[in-house]
N, C-alpha and C positions, 0 to 999 in steps of 0.2 A: 841936950840928949832927948828931952821930952819933945822939943820942937821937931827933931829929926824923926821921932816915932810918929808924930801926928802927920807929918808930910808923907811918910810911908803909907800910913793907913788911908790917908786921903787919895793917894795915887792908886792904891789897890781898889778902893771903892769906885773911883772913876773908871778904872779898867773893867771892873765887874759890871758896871752899868753899860759901858760900851759893848762889852761881850754879850750882855743880855739883849740889847737892842739888835745887835748883828744876828744873834741866834733867832730872834723873833722874825727879823726880815727874811732870813734864809728859810725858816719854816713856812712863813707865809708865801714866799715865792714858790716853794715846792708844792704847797697845797693848791695854789692858783694854777700851776702847770699840771698837776696830777688830776685835779677834779674839774678842770676847765671852768674855773670861777671867773665870771666877768665882773665889771664894776658894780652893776646893780646888786648882784648877789653878794659881792664883797661888802657893800654898804649895809645890806640886810644882816649879814653875819656880825658885823661890827656893832650894829644897833642891838641885836639880840644879846651879844656879849655884854653890852653896857646895861640894858634894861631888863634882860631875862624874859622878854615877850617876843612873840613872832606874829607878824601881820597875816601870815598864811596858815597859822594854826587854826584848825577847824574846831568849831564848837560842837557839843553833843547834838544840837539841832541840825548842824550841817552834816554830821556823820549820818544821822538818821535819814535826812533827805537824800543823801548819796545812796544809801541802801535801798530806799524806796524807788529811786530812779533806776537802779540796777534791776530791781524786781519788776518794775514796769517794763523795762526793756526786754526782759525775758518773756513776760506775758505777751508783749508785742511780737516777739519772735515766734511764740507758739501760735498766736493768732494768724500771722502771715503764713506759717506752715500749714495750718488748717485751711486757710483760704486757697492756697495752692492745691491742696488735696481736693477741695471741692471743685476747683476749676478743672482739674484733671478728670474728675468723675463726670462733670458736666460735658466736657469734650468727648469722653468715652460714650456717654449717652447720645450725644449728637451724632457721633460716627455710627453707632448702632442704628439710630433712626434713619440716617442716610443710606446705610447698607440695606435696611429693610425696604426703603422706598425704591432703591435701585432694583432689588430682587422682585418687588411687586411690578415695577415697570417692565422688567425683563419677562416675567410671566405673562403680562398683558401682551407684549410684543410677540411672544411665542404663540399665544392663543390666536392673535390676529393673523400671524403667519400661517397657522394651521387652517384657519378659515379661508385665507386666500388660496392656499394650495388646494383645498377641497373645492372652492369655487372654480379654480382654473381647471381642475380635473373634470368637473361637471360641464364646464364650457367646452373643453376639448371633446368630451363625449358627445355633446349635442352637435358640435361641428362635424364630428365623424359620422354621426347619424344623418345629418343633413347632406353631407357629401355622398354618403351611401345611397340615400334616397334620390339625390340628383343623378347619380350614376345609373341607378335602376331606371329612372325616368328616361334618361338619354338612351340607354340600351333598348328600352321598350320602343322608343321612337325610331331608333335605327332598325330594330327588328321589323317594325311596320313598313319602313321604307324598303328593306330587302325583300319582304314578301310581295311588295307591289311591283318590284322589278321583274324583268324576264329572268329565267333561271341562269342563263349565261352571264347576264349582267350582275346578278347576285353572286355568282361564283367568282367573277373577277374582283368584286369588292372583298369577298372573304379571303381570296388569295393575296390581295394587297395587304390585308390586315396581318396575315401570317408572315409576309415578307418583312413587315415592321416588327415582328416578334409578338404580336398581340394574339397569341394562340388561345389563351383562356377566354378572351372576349369573343373570338370567333366561335369557340365551342359553346359558350353561353348563348349566343344568338341562335345557333343551330338547335340546341336542346330545347329552347323555348318556342321554336316554330312548330306548327302542326306537322305531323309525320309525312303527310303527302307533299307538302311544300318543301320540306327538308330533303326528301328523296329526289325531287326534281332538280334541286340545286346540286346535290352531290353527284347526280348522274352526268353533270357537265365536266367533271374531272376525268378526262379521257387520256391525255398524253402521259408518257412515263413520269415526267416531272409532276404532273397533276396527281398521278396515282400515289406518288410519295407523299404529297401534301395530304391527299385523302386518307392515306393510311395513318398518318400522324393525327389527323382530326378524329378518326374513328377510335384510335387508341386512347386519346384523351377523353372522348365522350364516354368510353367504357370504364374510366377511372373516376374515383371521387375527386371533387374539386381540389381538396387540400393535398392530394398526391401528385398534382402536376408540378413537375420540376423544371419545365422549360422557362418559367418566369413570365411575368406580365409586365408590360411597359407602363401601365397606369395612365396612358394617354386618353384624353376625352375623345369621344366619337365625333 
């Protein structure tokens, strides 16, 4: 009877041990799957379970160093941000300086342009004066030539000028001649066609130069 009881107790103990082992295996398998535990980590867990110490446990000095590193990283962040701000300010100052230089160069070019325009106007004025003087000299020469011709020859030249549309030039030559010489030349306009030319000449002579509407050709004598 006692032997039967001992065998029963032994069997129960054996099944309890087997059940415990199976439970531990199941729990360990679940943890490995759930927490993605690899073999190195599993070995570390087992070692910690046996000895109660962890190789990765940080000392107070390590924790202080970690805090200092974090503070230094934040200071470095602030320093980089301040440097970027200074870089932006420097670029802005450079842009302002470049804009000022461009504005100064533009003002210089505008001043030079104004000087060139003034010089061109002065040159055109002198050219116009020279051309006017040359025209007066040429007209004076032509007037002298007409005065040296016979009245009929001078009349023919004046009529040729009117045929070319040079009415104002013909009028200017006649008005600058002495009255006696002018009357001899005008007396040569005898035919009806000549009388029409003479009438137009006299009409223009009696009007101011700016009121002549027949137009001048501007041709050189």
